[in-house]
C-alpha positions in Angstrom: 112.1 55.7 32.1 111.9 57.5 35.7 108.7 58.4 37.0 107.0 58.6 33.4 103.4 60.2 33.6 102.5 60.7 30.3 99.1 61.7 28.6 98.2 62.1 24.6 96.4 65.3 25.8 97.5 67.7 28.0 93.6 68.7 28.6 92.8 65.2 29.0 92.0 64.7 33.0 93.3 60.7 32.9 97.3 60.0 32.4 97.8 57.2 29.8 100.8 56.1 31.2 101.4 56.2 35.9 104.7 56.8 37.3 106.7 54.4 35.4 109.6 53.5 36.7 111.8 50.8 34.4 115.8 50.5 33.4 115.8 47.7 30.6 119.2 46.4 30.1 121.3 46.2 26.7 120.8 43.1 24.3 117.9 41.4 26.7 114.0 40.9 25.0 110.9 42.4 26.7 107.5 41.2 26.8 104.9 44.1 27.0 101.6 42.7 27.8 98.0 44.1 28.9 94.6 43.9 28.6 93.1 46.7 26.0 93.8 49.8 26.9 96.1 48.9 29.4 98.6 51.4 27.0 101.3 49.2 25.7 101.3 50.7 22.8 101.6 54.1 24.7 104.4 52.8 26.7 106.4 52.5 23.4 105.1 55.4 22.2 106.9 56.6 25.0 110.4 55.3 24.6 109.8 57.0 20.8 109.1 60.4 22.2 105.7 60.4 20.4 103.6 61.4 23.4 103.5 64.1 26.0 105.3 63.8 29.3 103.7 65.1 32.0 106.5 64.5 34.2 109.7 62.2 34.5 111.8 61.6 31.8 113.1 58.8 29.6 116.5 58.0 28.4 117.7 56.4 25.6 120.8 55.0 24.9 121.1 54.2 21.1 119.3 53.8 17.7 115.7 53.0 17.4 113.7 50.7 14.9 110.1 50.4 14.8 107.9 48.2 13.5 103.8 49.5 14.0 100.9 47.6 15.2 99.0 48.2 12.1 101.4 47.9 9.0 102.3 50.6 7.3 102.8 50.2 3.5 103.8 53.2 1.0 103.0 52.7 -2.8 106.3 51.7 -4.0 108.1 48.6 -4.5 107.9 45.9 -1.9 112.1 46.0 -2.0 111.7 49.9 -1.5 109.1 49.4 1.3 111.8 47.0 3.3 114.9 49.5 2.5 112.7 52.8 3.0 116.1 54.5 2.2 118.9 52.1 3.5 121.6 51.2 1.1 121.0 47.6 -0.5 123.2 44.6 1.6 121.9 41.8 -1.0 123.8 39.4 2.1 121.7 41.2 4.8 118.3 41.6 3.1 118.5 37.9 2.1 118.5 37.0 5.8 115.7 39.7 6.7 113.6 37.9 4.1 114.0 34.5 5.1 113.5 35.7 9.0 110.3 37.3 7.9 109.3 34.3 5.7 108.8 36.4 2.7 110.4 34.1 0.7 107.2 32.3 -1.0 105.6 35.1 -1.5 108.4 36.9 -3.8 107.7 33.7 -5.6 104.5 34.3 -6.4 104.8 37.8 -7.1 105.6 37.9 -11.2 108.6 40.5 -10.3 109.4 39.5 -7.4 110.2 41.9 -4.8 110.1 44.4 -7.5 106.5 44.3 -7.3 104.8 47.7 -7.4 102.1 47.4 -4.5 99.5 50.0 -4.5 98.7 52.7 -1.6 98.6 51.3 1.6 99.6 48.1 0.2 96.3 47.4 -1.2 97.5 44.6 -3.4 98.9 42.7 -0.6 97.1 40.6 2.4 97.0 42.1 5.9 99.7 39.1 6.9 101.8 40.3 3.9 101.6 43.8 5.0 102.4 43.0 8.8 105.6 40.8 7.1 107.1 43.6 5.4 106.6 46.2 8.1 108.5 43.8 10.2 111.6 43.2 7.5 111.3 47.0 7.5 112.6 47.1 11.5 114.9 44.2 11.0 116.8 45.5 7.8 117.2 48.7 9.9 120.6 48.5 11.7 119.7 49.9 15.3 120.2 49.0 18.9 116.7 49.0 19.9 113.8 47.4 18.5 110.5 48.4 19.8 107.9 45.9 18.3 103.8 46.7 18.5 102.5 43.2 18.6 103.8 42.2 14.7 102.8 38.7 15.4 98.8 39.2 15.7 98.2 39.2 12.0 99.6 36.3 10.4 98.7 32.6 11.3 100.0 31.0 14.1 102.9 28.4 12.5 104.0 31.6 10.8 104.0 33.4 14.4 105.6 31.0 15.8 108.7 31.3 12.9 108.5 35.4 13.2 109.1 35.1 16.5 111.7 32.4 16.7 114.1 33.7 13.4 113.5 37.1 13.2 112.8 37.9 16.9 115.0 35.1 18.9 117.9 34.6 16.2 118.3 37.0 14.1 117.9 40.4 16.4 119.9 38.4 19.4 122.1 40.7 21.2 119.9 43.7 20.4 117.7 45.3 22.6 113.8 44.3 21.8 110.8 45.6 23.3 107.7 43.0 22.1 104.2 44.5 22.9 102.5 41.1 22.5 99.0 39.5 22.7 100.1 36.3 21.7 100.8 35.1 25.5 102.3 31.7 24.6 105.5 33.7 24.0 106.2 35.2 26.9 108.0 32.0 28.3 110.7 33.3 25.6 111.3 36.6 27.1 113.6 37.6 29.3 111.5 40.1 31.1 107.9 40.5 31.1 106.6 44.1 32.0 103.0 43.8 32.9 100.4 47.1 32.3 97.0 47.7 33.8 95.6 51.2 33.5 98.8 52.7 32.7 101.1 51.7 35.7 103.7 48.6 35.5 101.8 46.3 37.7 104.7 43.8 37.5 108.2 43.7 36.1 110.5 40.4 36.1 110.7 37.0 34.9 108.0 34.2 33.5 108.0 31.9 36.7 107.8 34.7 39.1 104.9 35.9 36.7 102.8 32.8 38.1 102.7 33.4 41.6 101.7 37.2 40.9 99.1 36.2 38.3 98.4 32.4 38.0 95.8 32.8 34.9 98.7 33.8 32.8 100.8 30.4 33.6 97.3 28.8 32.8 97.2 30.0 29.3 100.8 29.9 28.6 100.8 26.1 29.5 97.8 25.4 27.4 99.3 26.5 24.3 96.2 29.5 24.0 97.6 32.6 22.9 95.4 35.4 23.6 93.4 34.6 20.5 92.4 31.2 21.3 90.3 32.0 24.4 87.2 31.2 21.8 85.5 29.3 23.9 86.4 30.3 27.5 84.5 31.6 29.8 85.3 35.2 31.7 86.2 34.2 35.4 86.4 38.2 36.8 83.7 40.6 35.0 84.6 42.8 37.1 88.6 43.2 35.3 86.5 43.5 31.8 85.0 46.8 33.6 87.6 48.0 35.2 89.6 47.6 31.8 86.6 49.2 29.7 86.2 52.2 32.3 89.8 54.0 31.0 89.6 57.1 29.6 89.4 56.5 25.6 92.6 58.6 25.6 94.6 56.0 26.3 94.3 54.4 23.1 97.2 53.3 21.8 100.1 55.4 19.9 98.6 53.8 16.5 95.2 55.2 17.4 97.0 58.9 17.7 98.8 58.9 14.8 97.2 56.5 12.7 99.5 53.8 10.1 98.0 52.1 7.3 95.0 49.7 8.4 96.5 46.4 7.9 93.7 44.7 6.5 93.2 41.2 7.1 95.5 38.4 8.3 97.9 36.5 6.1 95.5 33.7 5.0 93.5 36.6 3.1 93.5 36.7 -0.8 96.9 37.7 -1.5 98.7 38.6 -4.3 98.5 35.6 -6.8 98.3 34.6 -10.5 94.0 34.8 -10.3 93.7 37.8 -7.8 96.0 40.4 -8.6 96.2 44.0 -9.4 99.9 45.1 -10.3 99.3 49.2 -9.3 102.2 51.2 -10.4 102.8 55.3 -9.8 101.9 56.0 -13.7 100.0 58.8 -14.4 95.8 58.7 -14.5 94.1 59.0 -17.5 93.6 62.2 -19.3 91.4 63.0 -22.1 93.1 65.2 -25.5 92.0 67.6 -27.4 90.3 70.8 -26.9 87.4 71.2 -24.3 84.2 70.8 -25.7 81.1 72.8 -26.2 79.1 70.5 -24.6 81.1 70.8 -21.2 80.1 74.5 -21.0 76.0 73.3 -21.4 76.8 70.4 -18.8 78.0 72.7 -16.3 75.2 75.4 -16.2 72.6 72.2 -16.9 74.1 70.7 -13.4 72.8 73.9 -11.5 70.4 75.4 -13.7 69.2 74.8 -17.4 69.8 76.0 -20.4 66.6 79.0 -19.8 68.9 80.2 -17.0 71.6 80.1 -18.8 69.9 82.1 -22.1 68.7 85.2 -19.3 72.5 84.9 -17.6 73.6 85.4 -21.5 70.7 88.2 -22.2 71.8 89.9 -18.9 75.4 90.5 -20.2 74.6 91.3 -23.8 71.7 94.0 -22.3 74.6 95.0 -19.6 77.2 96.0 -22.3 74.7 97.3 -24.6 73.4 100.0 -21.9 77.4 100.3 -21.7 78.0 101.2 -25.5 75.3 103.3 -25.3 76.5 105.6 -22.7 79.7 105.8 -24.8 78.2 106.8 -28.0 76.0 109.7 -25.8 78.6 111.1 -24.4 79.9 112.6 -27.5 76.7 114.0 -28.1 76.5 115.6 -25.2 79.9 116.9 -26.5 79.0 118.2 -29.7 75.2 120.1 -28.0 77.5 121.9 -26.0 79.7 122.8 -28.5 76.7 124.0 -30.3 75.1 126.1 -27.4 78.6 128.3 -26.7 80.4 127.4 -30.3 77.6 127.9 -33.3 79.2 130.0 -35.4 82.4 128.6 -35.2 81.3 125.3 -35.5 79.4 125.3 -38.5 82.4 127.3 -40.3 84.7 124.8 -39.0 82.7 121.9 -40.0 80.9 123.5 -43.0 77.3 124.5 -43.6 76.8 121.4 -45.9 77.7 119.0 -42.6 75.1 116.9 -41.9 76.2 115.7 -38.8 76.6 119.6 -37.7 72.6 120.3 -39.0 71.8 116.9 -37.1 72.9 118.2 -34.0 71.6 121.5 -34.4 68.2 119.8 -35.3 68.8 117.5 -31.6 69.5 120.7 -30.1 66.4 122.3 -30.6 64.2 119.0 -30.2 65.9 118.4 -26.8 67.1 120.4 -23.8 70.1 120.1 -22.0 68.2 118.9 -18.9 67.0 116.6 -21.0 69.8 115.2 -22.0 71.5 114.9 -18.6 68.1 113.3 -17.3 68.9 110.5 -20.2 72.1 110.0 -19.5 71.4 110.0 -15.7 69.3 106.9 -16.4 72.0 105.4 -18.1 74.3 105.1 -15.7 71.5 104.1 -12.8 70.8 101.5 -15.8 74.6 100.8 -15.6 74.8 100.3 -11.9 71.9 98.4 -11.7 71.9 96.0 -14.3 75.7 95.6 -13.3 75.0 94.6 -9.8 72.0 92.2 -10.9 73.9 90.2 -13.5 76.9 89.5 -11.2 74.9 89.0 -8.5 72.5 86.3 -10.5 75.9 85.4 -12.3 77.6 84.0 -9.1 74.6 82.8 -7.5 74.0 80.5 -10.7 77.8 79.8 -10.8 77.4 78.4 -6.9 74.5 76.6 -7.7 76.0 74.6 -10.8 79.5 74.2 -8.8 77.4 72.5 -5.3 75.9 70.3 -7.7 78.5 69.0 -9.3 80.7 68.6 -6.0 77.5 66.2 -5.1 77.1 64.4 -8.0 80.6 63.8 -7.9 80.2 62.2 -4.7 77.3 60.4 -4.9 78.9 58.7 -7.9 81.7 58.1 -6.0 80.4 56.1 -3.5 78.2 54.1 -6.0 80.9 52.8 -7.8 82.7 49.3 -7.2 85.4 48.6 -5.1 87.2 48.1 -8.0 87.9 51.7 -8.8 88.8 52.5 -5.1 91.6 49.6 -5.1 92.9 50.8 -8.6 93.3 54.6 -7.7 95.5 56.2 -4.6 93.8 59.0 -2.4 95.6 61.6 -3.6 93.8 61.0 -7.4 90.9 61.5 -5.2 91.4 64.0 -3.1 92.8 66.0 -6.0 89.2 66.1 -7.7 87.3 67.3 -4.4 90.3 69.9 -3.2 92.2 71.3 -5.8 89.5 70.7 -9.2 86.1 71.8 -7.1 88.4 74.5 -5.6 88.9 76.0 -9.5 85.2 75.6 -10.1 84.4 77.2 -7.0 86.7 80.3 -7.0 88.4 80.7 -10.4 86.1 79.7 -13.2 83.2 81.8 -11.5 85.7 84.6 -12.2 87.0 83.7 -15.4 83.6 83.4 -17.0 82.6 86.8 -15.7 86.0 88.4 -16.3 86.0 87.1 -20.0 81.9 87.7 -20.8 82.1 91.2 -19.4 85.8 92.2 -21.2 84.7 89.9 -24.2 81.7 92.5 -24.7 83.5 95.7 -24.0 85.7 94.9 -26.6 82.4 93.5 -28.6 81.0 97.0 -28.2 84.6 99.2 -28.5 84.5 97.8 -31.8 81.0 98.3 -33.0 81.4 101.9 -31.7 84.4 102.6 -33.8 83.1 101.2 -37.2 80.0 103.1 -36.3 81.9 106.2 -36.8 84.6 105.3 -38.9 83.3 102.2 -41.1 86.9 101.8 -43.0 87.9 100.3 -39.7 85.9 97.2 -40.0 88.3 95.8 -42.7 91.6 96.3 -40.2 89.3 95.1 -37.5 88.1 92.0 -39.1 91.9 91.1 -39.9 93.2 91.6 -36.4 90.3 89.7 -34.7 91.2 86.7 -37.1 95.0 87.4 -36.0 94.0 87.0 -32.4 91.9 83.9 -32.7 95.2 82.3 -34.4 96.9 83.2 -31.5 94.3 82.5 -29.1 94.3 78.3 -30.8 97.7 78.6 -30.9 97.9 79.0 -27.3 95.4 76.6 -26.3 97.0 74.0 -28.3 99.8 74.1 -25.9 98.1 75.8 -22.6 95.2 72.9 -22.4 97.9 69.8 -22.3 100.2 71.9 -19.7 97.3 72.2 -17.3 95.7 68.6 -17.6 99.7 67.7 -16.8 99.4 69.9 -13.9 96.3 68.6 -12.5 97.5 65.0 -12.9 101.0 66.0 -11.1 99.4 67.4 -8.1 98.1 63.8 -7.6 101.1 62.8 -6.7 101.9 65.0 -4.0 98.8 64.4 -2.1 99.1 60.6 -2.0 102.7 61.5 -0.7 101.7 63.7 1.6 98.8 61.3 2.9 100.8 58.6 3.1 103.7 60.6 4.9 100.8 61.5 7.7 99.6 58.0 7.9 103.3 56.3 9.3 104.5 59.6 10.7 105.4 57.9 13.6 107.0 55.3 11.5 109.2 58.1 9.3 110.1 59.6 12.8 111.3 56.6 15.0 113.7 55.8 11.4 114.7 59.8 10.8 113.3 59.2 7.8 112.0 63.2 7.7 115.0 63.8 5.3 114.1 61.2 3.0 110.4 61.8 2.8 110.9 65.7 2.4 113.3 65.1 -0.3 110.7 63.3 -2.0 107.9 65.6 -1.5 110.3 68.0 -2.9 111.1 66.1 -6.3 107.2 65.6 -6.1 106.7 69.2 -6.1 109.3 70.3 -8.1 107.2 68.3 -10.9 104.4 70.1 -10.3 105.7 73.3 -9.8 107.4 72.9 -13.3 104.1 72.4 -15.0 102.8 75.6 -13.4 105.3 77.3 -14.5 105.1 76.0 -18.1 101.6 77.3 -17.9 102.5 80.7 -16.9 105.6 81.3 -19.1 103.1 80.0 -22.2 100.4 82.5 -21.2 102.7 85.2 -20.3 103.7 84.6 -24.0 99.9 84.7 -25.1 99.3 88.0 -23.7 103.1 89.7 -25.1 102.1 89.1 -28.6 98.3 90.3 -27.8 100.1 93.5 -26.7 102.3 93.8 -30.0 99.2 93.4 -32.6 97.3 95.8 -30.0 99.8 98.3 -30.6 100.0 97.7 -34.4 96.1 98.3 -34.1 95.9 101.4 -31.8 98.1 102.9 -34.2 96.7 102.2 -37.6 93.3 104.0 -35.6 95.2 106.8 -34.3 97.2 108.2 -37.5 94.1 107.0 -39.8 92.4 110.4 -38.6 95.8 112.5 -40.0 96.0 110.0 -43.0 92.6 110.5 -44.4 90.7 113.3 -45.5 87.7 113.6 -44.0 86.4 115.8 -41.4 85.3 114.3 -38.1 83.8 116.5 -35.0 86.5 116.6 -32.2 83.8 114.6 -30.4 83.7 111.3 -32.7 87.3 111.6 -32.8 87.9 111.7 -29.2 85.4 108.9 -28.7 87.1 106.6 -31.1 90.6 107.4 -29.8 89.2 106.5 -26.6 87.7 103.2 -27.7 90.6 102.3 -29.5 92.7 102.8 -25.7 89.8 100.7 -24.1 90.4 98.0 -26.6 94.3 97.8 -25.9 93.5 97.8 -22.2 91.1 94.9 -22.1 91.6 92.8 -25.3 94.3 91.2 -24.1 92.6 90.8 -20.2 89.6 89.4 -22.4 91.9 86.9 -24.4 93.6 85.6 -22.0 90.5 85.1 -19.7 88.5 83.8 -22.3 91.4 80.8 -23.1 91.7 80.6 -19.0 87.7 79.9 -18.9 88.8 77.0 -21.4 91.8 75.6 -19.1 89.4 76.1 -16.4 87.2 74.4 -17.7 89.1 71.2 -17.8 88.6 71.2 -14.0 84.3 70.8 -14.9 85.5 67.8 -17.7 87.2 66.0 -14.6 84.8 66.5 -12.2 82.2 65.1 -14.7 84.6 62.1 -15.6 84.0 61.2 -11.6 80.4 62.0 -12.4 80.3 59.2 -15.3 81.7 56.6 -13.1 80.1 53.0 -13.7 77.9 52.5 -10.5 78.0 49.2 -8.8 74.5 47.4 -10.4 70.9 48.0 -8.5 71.5 50.5 -7.1 68.1 51.3 -5.0 66.7 54.1 -7.6 63.8 52.6 -8.4 61.6 54.2 -11.2 65.3 55.8 -12.8 67.0 54.4 -15.7 71.0 55.3 -15.0 72.8 55.7 -18.0 76.7 55.4 -17.7 79.7 56.6 -19.6 80.0 53.4 -21.5 76.3 53.3 -22.6 75.0 50.5 -20.2 72.4 50.5 -18.3 71.6 50.2 -15.1 68.8 47.2 -14.0 66.4 48.2 -11.8 66.5 46.5 -8.3 62.9 44.5 -7.3 61.4 45.1 -3.8 62.1 43.2 -0.9 59.7 41.9 1.7 60.2 43.8 5.0 61.4 40.8 7.0 64.1 39.4 4.5 65.7 37.4 5.5 64.1 35.6 8.0 65.6 32.0 8.2 69.3 33.1 6.9 69.4 30.2 4.3 72.3 30.9 1.7 73.2 29.0 -1.3 75.6 29.6 -4.5 75.0 28.2 -7.2 77.5 28.0 -10.0 79.2 31.3 -9.0 82.0 32.5 -10.7 83.7 36.1 -9.6 85.6 38.1 -11.4 87.1 42.2 -10.2 87.7 43.1 -13.2 86.2 42.1 -17.0 89.5 41.8 -18.2 90.8 39.7 -15.4 90.2 35.4 -14.7 87.8 34.6 -12.0 88.8 34.6 -8.3 85.9 32.6 -7.4 85.4 29.5 -10.2 82.1 27.4 -10.0 80.9 27.5 -6.0 78.3 25.7 -5.3 77.5 25.7 -1.6 74.5 25.6 0.3 74.6 26.9 4.2 71.5 25.7 6.0 69.7 28.1 8.3 71.5 29.0 11.6 74.6 27.0 10.2 78.2 28.2 11.7 80.5 27.9 8.8 84.1 28.1 9.2 86.2 29.4 6.0 89.6 28.0 5.4 92.6 27.8 2.9 95.9 28.8 2.4 97.3 32.4 1.2 94.9 33.3 -2.2 92.1 30.7 -1.5 89.6 33.4 -2.2 88.0 33.4 1.3 88.0 36.8 1.5 86.5 36.9 -2.4 83.8 34.1 -0.9 82.8 37.3 1.7 83.1 39.9 -1.7 80.7 38.1 -3.4 78.2 37.3 -0.7 78.5 41.4 -0.4 78.6 42.0 -4.3 81.4 43.6 -4.0 82.4 42.3 -7.2 80.7 41.2 -10.4 79.7 37.8 -10.2 78.3 35.1 -12.5 75.6 32.6 -11.6 73.7 32.4 -8.4 73.6 33.8 -4.8 70.7 32.9 -3.1 69.7 34.4 1.0 65.9 32.8 1.6 65.3 31.8 -2.0 65.8 35.4 -3.1 68.6 35.9 -6.2 70.4 39.0 -4.0 70.9 39.9 -7.8 67.7 41.4 -8.4 67.3 43.1 -5.1 69.2 46.7 -4.1 72.3 46.6 -3.0 71.8 49.1 0.1 68.9 46.7 0.8 70.7 43.5 0.6 74.1 45.2 2.6 72.0 46.2 5.6 70.7 42.6 5.6 73.9 41.2 6.6 76.1 42.0 9.3 80.2 42.0 9.5 82.9 42.4 12.1 86.1 43.0 10.9 89.6 42.2 11.8 90.0 45.7 11.2 87.4 47.5 13.0 85.7 51.1 11.0 84.7 53.6 13.4 83.9 57.7 11.5 84.7 60.9 12.7 81.8 62.0 14.2 79.8 60.8 17.2 79.4 57.3 19.2 75.9 57.6 18.0 76.4 58.4 14.1 78.9 55.4 14.9 76.0 52.6 16.0 73.0 54.1 14.3 73.6 56.6 11.3 70.3 56.6 10.0 69.1 57.3 13.1 66.6 54.4 13.2 66.7 52.9 17.3 65.7 54.6 20.2 68.5 55.4 22.6 67.8 52.3 25.0 68.4 50.4 22.2 71.8 52.0 21.6 72.4 51.6 25.7 71.2 48.4 25.6 74.1 47.0 23.0 76.8 48.8 24.6 75.9 47.2 28.0 76.3 44.0 26.4 79.7 44.2 24.9 80.3 46.2 28.9 81.1 49.3 27.2 78.3 51.4 28.8 80.6 52.2 31.8 83.2 53.3 29.9 81.0 55.9 27.9 79.5 57.1 30.6 82.8 57.9 32.3 83.3 60.1 29.2 80.9 62.9 29.9 79.2 62.9 26.7 77.6 59.6 26.5 76.5 59.0 22.7 77.5 62.4 21.8 80.8 61.6 22.9 83.1 62.4 20.2 84.8 59.8 17.7 87.9 61.0 16.1 88.7 60.2 12.6 88.9 56.4 11.8 88.2 55.9 15.7 91.8 57.3 16.9 90.9 58.1 19.9 89.7 54.4 20.8 91.8 50.9 21.4 91.8 48.3 18.7 89.8 46.5 21.3 86.9 49.5 22.0 86.6 49.5 18.0 86.1 45.7 17.6 83.6 46.4 20.7 81.6 49.2 19.0 81.6 46.8 15.8 80.0 43.9 17.7 77.7 46.8 19.4 76.7 47.8 15.9 76.0 44.3 14.6 73.8 43.5 17.9 71.7 46.5 17.0 71.0 45.6 13.5 70.3 42.0 14.7 70.5 40.5 11.2 69.9 37.2 10.7 73.3 36.5 8.8 76.9 37.4 10.4 80.1 37.8 8.8 82.8 37.4 10.8 86.2 38.2 9.4 88.8 36.8 12.4 87.6 39.2 14.2 89.4 38.7 17.7 92.7 38.7 16.2 94.2 42.2 17.9 92.7 41.9 21.2 93.8 40.7 24.8 92.5 37.4 25.7 90.0 39.3 28.5 88.2 41.1 25.4 88.7 38.0 22.9 86.6 36.3 25.5 83.8 39.0 25.6 83.6 39.2 21.8 83.0 35.6 21.6 80.6 34.7 24.4 78.1 37.8 22.9 78.3 36.7 19.6 77.4 32.8 20.9 74.8 34.6 23.1 73.2 37.0 20.8 73.7 35.2 17.1 73.0 31.7 18.5 70.0 31.4 16.0 72.1 33.4 13.2 73.9 31.9 10.1 77.1 32.8 10.5 80.0 32.7 8.7 83.4 33.1 10.0 86.8 33.5 7.6 89.3 31.2 10.1 93.0 32.6 10.4 93.2 30.5 13.6 91.7 27.3 13.3 90.9 27.1 17.0 88.0 29.9 16.2 86.0 26.9 13.5 86.9 23.7 15.4 83.3 23.5 16.5 81.9 24.8 13.7 78.6 23.1 12.1 80.6 22.8 8.8 83.9 24.0 7.1 84.6 25.3 4.0 88.4 24.6 2.4 88.9 26.7 -0.5 92.2 26.3 -2.6 93.0 29.1 -5.5 88.8 29.8 -5.8 87.3 26.7 -5.9 85.5 24.6 -3.4 87.8 21.5 -2.4 86.2 20.2 1.1 82.8 21.0 3.0 82.1 19.1 5.5 82.2 19.3 9.7 85.9 19.5 10.9 85.7 16.2 12.4 84.9 14.5 9.3 87.4 16.5 7.1 90.0 15.3 10.3 89.4 11.5 10.0 90.9 12.2 6.2 94.6 12.0 6.4 95.3 13.3 3.0 91.9 16.5 3.1 93.5 19.8 2.8 92.1 20.5 6.3 94.0 18.1 7.8 97.3 19.1 6.3 96.2 22.8 7.5 95.4 21.7 10.9 98.8 19.5 11.0 100.9 23.1 10.1 99.9 24.4 13.9 102.2 22.1 15.4 101.3 19.0 17.2 100.3 19.9 20.7 97.7 22.2 18.7 96.7 19.7 16.7 96.0 16.8 19.0 94.0 19.8 20.7 92.2 21.0 17.7 91.0 17.2 17.1 89.8 17.0 20.5 87.7 19.9 20.3 86.5 18.9 16.8 85.1 15.5 18.1 83.8 17.1 20.9 81.9 19.4 19.0 80.4 16.4 16.5 79.4 14.7 19.8 77.7 17.3 20.9 75.7 17.9 17.9 75.4 14.1 16.2 75.3 12.0 19.9 78.5 9.9 17.7 82.2 9.8 17.3 
């Protein structure tokens, strides 16, 4: 790297990397360290060519492999996620699996590495995804390996195994660049790159670093990683301030090209025999049979009512009546003119006894020609006015129905349970909101209007023709039955093809979404062609169904043309064969109407069939509208009925100050993610006193995250969960969830403004928002952006680093100031200084709150009031950590011992001191 200066966007004033000059040697291991926003991931992005170079150049000799900070897992088998287009080599594959500590995980999966994981690895724990992501990088044979903090999402003992077995041994003699917060490992690297504000402040070996930054030596010598400073004080607050003043444009490469969320860490609920959902690539469910009449009724009922629908139909009938009246009136005008100019010839031609001629003559005597012209002009103006009014009113009704359908579908989607999102890929959901809603918005109204208009014209033409010559009623009836039979046969095929076309579109969306999420990884592996071929394959499958639909529609139109030709021929030759006298106007009108039928009958029949096919989009949207909502939604006074014919209980009101203590009690709680699945929580009986700090620990699949889900009621539970004596099952979900704060390991920010992310419901004044930002030392950084609280937040907070996003989530929790706080290892992916800031702020602002911490690193909960040990969904131990450690056979003691002898002694010391401070004895 020579004089490398880069930025994510040219329009930004501050550089992400500033004048970087480095030369890394072949076969060495380099560690990249620095605070949040210092540019570690951007440094790797520059090597990958994913960031814009303002000046300088980057020269890379050799092929590269890359493991992103946020693990990218796509919906396929675990093996395919690791191979990622590479040829399967059993020996190399087994070595990679062993190096990445995946052997035990594969033994847990019923189908081993052939287990199909959902989109973004929804059925895997965060640690499993991180190790699969690392295994993909290791399996690829490359010269240079770029590893963006792959050790943060796993436990300490797993982290140590990955560093020793994967990075040091398996990749020995390879060039490795490791960006990490795990400072205990920097002693084992060949060179250290210290980044500050995008500049390389230090580049040398570990021993020289101690002279430059002694505090790093202290962290390493005490065995603490960047996430093991829970009780540390920040000696230099200005260093945090300087770090946070960095422009948000210096966010990591993962921020600009967001990979799939990594979720929790390795101790989260993983796939096991009791908490598992095998998510395959199976097709989504589809309805069978014809689109029923109630679908049409429900479509108009959503945006209007049956009265409006009747008015629309009446306007179609009246408009067509006036049009047919105009067609019938034209030959009368012709006959009147013939009588005026050729009365004798007309009489001799038709015969003196011709009733029609006499009637025409009588009419001619009764009305003048000007009167006929006035009547005709009025009819034409009526057609124009009625046609415009009908179309405007119809389209207005359809757009109202479409908008209402969208709102109802969105409302139903955000109210349904989490299970739905675990079992349905995003492409399937996007398909309903994009293509199906697009069909309802754009294609369906035009199809209904055309079908209604053409069928009315066809009906009017048939009636006029039959009035002139009633004998045509017989062939018209026969041809009508033939058309109905052809349409019925066509719809039997086309409806299923149309449904299949909609289903085959979902994998295209899913693939595209997964590709965009993992774009950096894909380009790093030079796998663009593989993904293109996969996309082409999915697109071909979708296109084939579309082509089938076009072919069947063309065949339908061809057969309609054939029978229309036969019908037209019969009508025309009947005037020659039948020995009856007809006026020239009558014959012309009959042939004109038959020609009109020939022209419009195919379009009218095809459009009527198209309406039926397009109505399947309404049917698919209605399926989502009827999704089963979570129980006890805040719809007081309403009785919600789902498609399962279950009635949702109405929530009870709660006091405005609830909960004011934070007392939590679990009474014989069972929880399952689906009715047909075994419980993941089994008979929990827990009492958490007000203000207690409780750590939740356990091995993979123990049910720790399920415990959080039970408290938030994210799944169906049996038993009672009480907060301050109130059964949470009797109160509204939004009331419950807004009263519990959570700081997740993977922070969530939404596209919009910083204000909307802090206070989405406008509940707090600006002064409170600024105070919360000041508490987490983000105020100055926000001020420097220029727009303050209105500063833009990209999708998923991609213009913020992980640490900055975590601080925003902490500020959000401070604003709400709830009595109960959930922590899901909130500091796993941040540097020591940000870790210390978060821990200090939590201890200060939530000192009197009840706090539940899902612990993936035991040091964070060793000074807790109690530790809750779970195993296979059951509570096995629950006491102060010092008391549990006294029992050498306890599961908690076993977990602590797995951290290593040095760390074990340190953790025992922390627990003992905590117990002494609380109870004054040991």
